[in-house]
C-alpha positions in Angstrom: 0.0 0.0 0.0 1.4 3.4 -1.0 1.9 6.3 1.5 -1.0 8.1 -0.1 -3.4 5.1 0.3 -2.2 4.7 4.0 -3.0 8.4 4.6 -6.5 8.0 3.1 -7.0 4.8 4.9 -6.2 6.5 8.2 -8.4 9.4 7.3 -11.3 6.9 6.7 -10.7 5.2 10.0 -10.9 8.7 11.9 -14.0 9.5 9.9 -15.6 6.2 10.8 -14.8 6.7 14.5 -16.3 10.3 14.4 -19.6 8.9 12.8 -19.8 6.0 15.2 -19.3 8.2 18.2 -22.0 10.6 16.9 -19.8 13.7 16.4 -20.9 14.0 12.8 -24.1 13.3 10.9 -24.6 10.6 8.4 -24.8 13.2 5.5 -21.5 14.8 6.5 -20.0 11.4 6.9 -20.9 10.3 3.4 -19.8 13.7 2.0 -16.3 13.4 3.6 -16.1 9.8 2.8 -16.8 10.6 -1.0 -14.1 13.2 -0.9 -11.5 10.9 0.6 -12.2 8.1 -1.7 -12.3 10.5 -4.6 -8.8 11.5 -3.8 -7.7 8.0 -4.6 -8.6 8.6 -8.3 -5.9 9.9 -10.5 -6.4 13.3 -12.2 -8.5 11.8 -15.0 -10.9 10.2 -12.6 -9.7 6.7 -13.4 -8.6 4.5 -10.5 -5.4 2.4 -10.7 -5.8 -0.8 -12.6 -5.3 -4.2 -11.1 -2.5 -5.4 -13.2 -2.7 -9.0 -12.1 -6.4 -9.2 -13.3 -5.6 -7.4 -16.5 -2.8 -10.0 -17.3 -5.1 -12.9 -16.6 -7.8 -11.3 -18.7 -5.4 -10.7 -21.6 -4.1 -14.4 -21.4 -7.6 -15.6 -21.4 -8.4 -13.4 -24.6 -5.2 -14.8 -26.3 -6.2 -18.3 -25.4 -9.7 -17.7 -26.8 -8.3 -16.0 -30.0 -6.2 -19.0 -30.9 -8.3 -21.5 -32.8 -8.3 -24.9 -31.2 -6.9 -27.7 -33.4 -9.6 -30.4 -33.7 -8.5 -34.0 -33.7 -10.0 -36.2 -36.4 -13.3 -37.7 -35.5 -12.3 -41.2 -34.6 -14.8 -43.3 -32.5 -13.2 -44.2 -29.3 -14.4 -47.2 -27.1 -16.2 -45.9 -24.2 -14.2 -46.6 -21.0 -16.3 -47.5 -18.1 -14.8 -46.8 -14.7 -15.9 -48.9 -11.9 -16.4 -47.4 -8.5 -14.4 -49.9 -6.4 -14.8 -48.3 -3.0 -18.7 -48.8 -2.8 -18.3 -52.3 -4.2 -15.6 -53.1 -1.7 -17.7 -51.7 1.2 -20.8 -53.7 0.0 -18.6 -57.0 -0.2 -17.1 -56.4 3.1 -20.6 -55.9 4.6 -21.8 -59.0 2.9 -18.9 -61.0 4.3 -19.4 -59.6 7.8 -23.2 -60.7 7.6 -22.2 -64.1 6.6 -19.7 -64.5 9.5 -22.3 -63.2 11.8 -24.8 -65.6 10.6 -22.3 -68.5 10.8 -21.4 -67.5 14.4 -25.1 -67.4 15.4 -25.7 -70.8 14.0 -22.7 -72.3 16.0 -23.8 -70.8 19.2 -27.3 -72.5 19.0 
């Protein structure tokens, strides 16, 4: 944060404290806050740009401008993935039930 931004931030803190303590009215608070925030703008009324966001946006625009190379339309076999964890849990539960049933039959 630049020195100018730190001064404005400190001014906003003092202004907030004055408003919350009731020393200035809501209208006066809003007027002074607009003046402080307005001083953040440069002489043309344009605030400083976020260069990181601009770079990301430009990179995204370049990626969108480059046409994607399409692969030839070759039919691929559909690969089915098996959810092993639920099947393993089901098998374990089934085995546990079988062992419990066997144990109950041995007790009687």
